[in-house]
Structure formats: structure tokens, C-alpha cells
N, C-alpha and C positions, 0 to 999 in steps of 0.2 A: 504493500500500500504506500503510495506516495502522495505528495501534495499537488501533483500535476493534474491535468485534465483526465477524467475517467473515460473508459470506453465501453462499448456494448450497449445493449438495449435494456430498458427498465424491466424489472422482474415482477411477476405476479407471485403470490404466495398460495401454494396449493393447500386446500383444506379437506379434511376428512373427519367424519364423526366417529368417535370411539368412546366406549365406557371403560373406565379404569377404577381402581380402588380409591383414587383421589377424586373421582367425580367425572362429569362429562367434559371432554376436551375437544377442541378443534385443532387438529394437527395439520401443520402445513410447512412446506419447505420452499425456499426461494429457488426460482428457476429462470433461465434466460428464455426469451421468446425466439431470439436468433442471434448469431454472433455479429460482431461489428465488422463493417466493411472497410474501416479505416485502419490500415496496417500500422501506421505510426501510432495511433491512439491505443492500439491493442497492447502495446508494450507498457503503457501507463497503468495506473491503478484502475481496475475494473469496477463497475458499479456493484453495489451490494444491496440485497433486499434486507428486510428488517429482522425477521425472526423465524424460528421454526415452529412455534406453537402459541396458541392463545386459548385461555380457558373459556368455557362456555358461560352462558348467562348465570349469574349467581342465584337467581330465583328458581332456576330449574332443579337445583339439588342443594338446598341449604345445608350447611354442615351441622351435624349433631353436636350437642354440648360436649360430648366426650371425644370428639374427633381429634386425632393427634395432629400436631403441627408438622409441616414439611420437614424432612431431614435437613439439618443445618439451619433451621429457622432461628431468628433472633429472639432474645428475651422480649416479651411483650412490652410495648412502650406506652404511648398516650392512648387515651380512650378512643375507640373507633368513632368515625363520623357518619352522618347520614349520607345517602347517595346524592352525589352532585357531579355533573360532568366536569372534567378538567378543561381548562382553557389556555393555560400557559405553563411551561416547564422552565425552571431556572436552575442551573448548576454552576455556581460561580467559579469553582475550581477549574473547570474546562471551558469556561466562557460560553455556556449554552444559555440562550434566552430565546425560546421558540414557542410558537403557538401550536395548538393541537388540531388535528383533523380526525374525524371519525372513520374507522375502518369497518367496512361492511362486506358481507358475502355476496359474490356474484351469483347469477342463476346457475352457473356451472359448479357451484360449490367451492369457489376460490375466494380467499380473503385477499383483497387487493392491498398492495403495499402503499405507503404514502406516495403521493404524486412525485415523480422523478424530476419534474421541472422546478421544484422548490427545494433547495438544499437545506433550508432552515425550517424544517417542519417535522413534527413527531406525530405518530399515530396511536390511537387508543381504540381497541375493539369496543364499539358502543354497547354491545350486549353483555360485556363482561363487568367485572368488579371495577368500581370507580376508585381512584386513588384516595385513600382515607377510610374507605369502607372496610369491613371485616373481610379478610381474604387476601389473595395475591392479585393486585392490579398490574396489568401488563402494558408497558409503553414500548413501542417499536420505532426505530429510526434507521435511516440509511447511514452507512459509514462513508459512502461516496456515491455519486450518481454520474450520469453522462456529462454533467456540468462541472464535476470535480469533487473535492472533499466536501462532506456533508455534516449534518448536525452531530452525529455520534462518532465522528472521526477519532476523538480522544477518549472515548468512553472507558477503554481498558486502563487508563491512567488514574482512575479514581481510587481513593484509598479509604480504608475503614475510618469512619468518623466524619467523612465529607458529607456536606448537607445537600439535599435535593428539595427544591420547593415546587409545589404544584398549586397554582392558583385555580380555584374552582368556581363554578357558575353561581354558587350560593354565597359568594363573597368571602369565603374563608381561604386560607392558605395552609395546606398540609405540608409540614416539614418532616422529611424523612432523613434518617441517618444511615449511611452506607455500612453494611456489615461485612460483605465480601464481594470480590470481583473474580469471577471464574470463567474459564474457557472450556467449551465442550465440543467434541466432534459432532457434526450434524447427524451422522449415522449412528450415534450412540448417545443421543440427547436424553438426559435424566428427567423425564416428565414429572415424576413424583417429587423430586427435589425442588424443581422449579415451580411447579404448580400445585403441590400438595396443599390440602386445606389447612388453614391457620385460624387460631382463635383470636388473633390480633390483626391489625391492618399492616400489610406489607406491600412492597413495590418491587417490580422486576423491570429493569431496563435491558432491552435486548437489541443487539445488532450483529452483523456478520464480522468475522475475524479469521485469523490464521492465514493459511496459504490459499491463493487463488488458483483453482484448477481450470486451465484453459480448455480442457476437453469437456468438463462438466459445465463450464461457463458459470462457475459459482465458487464462493468461498467454501472451504471445508469445515470451518468451525463457526461457533456462535459465542459471542461475549455476553455474559449475563451479570448484571449488577443486582445484588440482593440488598434490600434496605427495609427498615421498619419505621413506622410512624413514630416520631419522637415528640412532636407537639403540633399545635395548630393555633392560628390566630386570625383575626379579621384582617382583610386586605387593606 
């Protein structure tokens, strides 16, 4: 991955429905629609899709009182918040200040990635947990696009204790504290660890990472930031 212009076509995120011990999941992987025809650009950083999986609607299968937290989950922090859509994401340590867009399923069962023509945009699956609600809220963003480095380019540089702020439509700001930053191979993605039910409010930031495979036209790994709700305040 470089700071130069990216190549290739924007990706869609494939979705499939599956039931697991942790509840209903929408599983998807980033794929290219076709390779770039620009030979020079193909040597630069390729574009990345956002993430391999997004949890299903929280109302479809509410966690029982005794449900265990996801493996590696943080110690519960602040009290959970009511449902409210996210409107802006700020991560001062890596200079992120980006608006949200809603991610939806296509008629073909694909979850579309954030639009590739906007490098400073993050996506939230609108039928999933909202940041600050009980459970694991998922935020996906590009590491780069056809226009170059994108919003989550430096996501892997976050450290435990770094703060993530999510401004919400109800006028509150949910403040999350980073617990860990981990990289997983896409073909061995730990669904339960990332999306397991939690008794507190947690956040997952996901982007592509690792080596870019020119044959698969995709990155081989995903970077996942695990964070828990530390506090909240009025905007």
C-alpha cells in the first residue's frame, strides 16, 4: 500500500445469510468487478473494499441476559445508549473526520461498499447495531480507492487507549476507547471474535490490509479495531 494513486475498479461486498452461535450474520467479502486497464496504475496501491462481514439486525435475535461476550471483549464501560444512527466519525490520532453513509443490501444479496468516488466516507450497515447500543456496531471504510489513499489508510496504527468519537443523530457523542488492533486473513476470519454478542456497547472498525493479490484482485487480510464505549456526552 502506498500513498500514490490507486488502481482497479471499486468493489462490491458479497453477502450471504448464515446462522451461527453468535446470532445471524451477513457474511461478505470484497471482490473486484474487473481488473484495471491502466498498466502504470496497477503497480500502485490497489483499491480496497471495506470489510468481510456485518452483523444482522439487532432486533432479529436479541441477546439473552446470560449471553457470553465475544472472545477478547473488553471490560464493560459506560452504560449503553438508545438506538440512534451515526452521523460522523472522528479519530484524532489518525486524522479521521468523516461523515457516515448507510450500507444496504442489493436485490442480489450484496452489501455495497461505501461509494468509491469519496475517499473521506465511512459506512454503517443501517440494519445493524448503532454505535453506543448494546452489541458490536460495525463501521467499514476503504483503505484506498481508485482516487488514492482513503479514510482508513492509517487504521492499523491505532493503539490501545486511543479514542474514537461517533456523533449520533440524537445529539449525543459516543466515545469509544481502543482495546486492540488485529489483522486476520480473509479466508480465516474469526466471526465469533469479531461479532460475538456482548453485554456492553462495543465498536468494530474494519478495512482491508496485508498483501494485495493481483490474481484475486483483492487484499488478503482485514484490519479490525476492537473498542468499547467509554463515555458519552451531548454534542
